[in-house]
C-alpha positions in Angstrom: 65.3 81.9 34.8 62.8 82.5 37.5 59.3 81.0 37.2 56.6 83.3 35.8 54.5 82.2 38.9 57.2 83.4 41.3 58.7 86.4 39.6 55.6 88.7 39.5 55.0 88.4 43.3 58.6 89.1 44.0 58.7 92.1 41.7 55.4 93.4 43.1 56.9 93.1 46.6 59.9 95.2 45.6 57.7 97.7 43.8 55.4 98.1 46.8 58.3 98.7 49.2 59.5 101.5 46.9 56.0 103.0 46.4 55.4 102.9 50.2 58.6 105.0 50.7 57.6 107.2 47.8 54.1 107.9 49.2 54.8 107.9 52.9 58.6 108.2 53.5 58.5 112.0 53.4 56.3 112.0 56.5 59.4 111.4 58.5 60.9 114.6 57.0 58.3 117.3 57.8 60.9 120.0 57.5 61.4 119.3 53.8 59.7 121.8 51.5 56.8 120.2 49.6 58.5 120.5 46.2 61.4 118.4 47.5 59.1 115.8 49.0 57.3 115.6 45.6 60.6 115.4 43.6 62.0 112.7 45.8 58.7 110.8 45.7 58.7 111.0 41.9 62.2 109.6 41.7 61.3 106.7 43.9 58.0 106.1 42.0 59.9 105.8 38.7 62.0 103.0 40.2 58.8 101.4 41.5 57.3 101.4 38.0 60.4 99.7 36.7 59.4 96.8 38.9 55.6 96.9 38.7 55.2 97.1 35.0 57.4 94.0 34.3 55.7 92.2 37.2 52.3 92.6 35.6 53.5 92.1 32.0 55.3 88.9 32.9 52.5 87.5 35.1 49.8 88.3 32.5 51.7 87.5 29.2 53.0 84.2 30.5 49.4 83.1 31.4 50.5 82.6 35.0 47.9 85.1 36.3 44.9 87.0 35.1 44.7 90.8 35.4 42.3 90.5 38.3 44.6 88.0 40.1 47.5 90.4 39.7 45.6 93.3 41.1 44.3 91.5 44.1 47.7 90.1 44.8 49.2 93.6 44.5 46.7 95.0 47.0 47.5 92.3 49.6 51.2 92.9 49.1 50.6 96.6 49.5 48.8 96.2 52.8 51.4 93.8 54.2 54.3 96.1 53.2 52.5 99.1 54.6 51.7 97.4 57.9 55.4 96.7 58.4 56.3 100.2 57.3 53.8 101.9 59.6 55.3 99.9 62.6 59.0 100.0 61.7 59.3 103.5 60.1 56.3 105.5 61.4 56.2 103.9 64.9 52.5 103.2 64.7 50.8 100.3 66.4 49.0 97.6 64.5 45.5 97.4 65.9 43.0 94.5 65.7 40.9 96.2 63.0 43.9 96.6 60.7 44.6 92.9 61.1 40.9 92.1 60.5 41.0 94.2 57.3 44.1 92.3 56.2 42.3 89.0 56.8 39.5 90.2 54.6 41.9 91.0 51.8 43.7 87.6 52.2 40.2 86.1 51.8 39.8 88.1 48.6 43.0 86.5 47.3 41.7 83.1 48.1 38.4 83.8 46.2 40.2 85.3 43.2 42.3 82.2 42.8 39.5 79.7 43.1 38.8 77.8 39.9 35.6 78.9 38.2 35.1 76.0 35.8 
């Protein structure tokens, strides 16, 4: 069985890939009617929840992570996934300020995992 320290980040990575496609994938299909974009996005989001909910439950219930740690971890994963998506799928450039923002979030992860005792 996969470690409760490793499984949540892996599940969160998968869930974020799915959610990024649910929220932004339809931008590549501007001819779709809005109802179709919403329906497809909901379908993808359902699959995303099938990964995100177990990730958070396993990480928290096992004692591997606090709720705050899981949330900050998820935010950094989201930003990293979206950065790749915006370049590879949307054809946008990564600018220095995006990278600086990502560095700030990575610093947030470092702070949230510091021992407080």
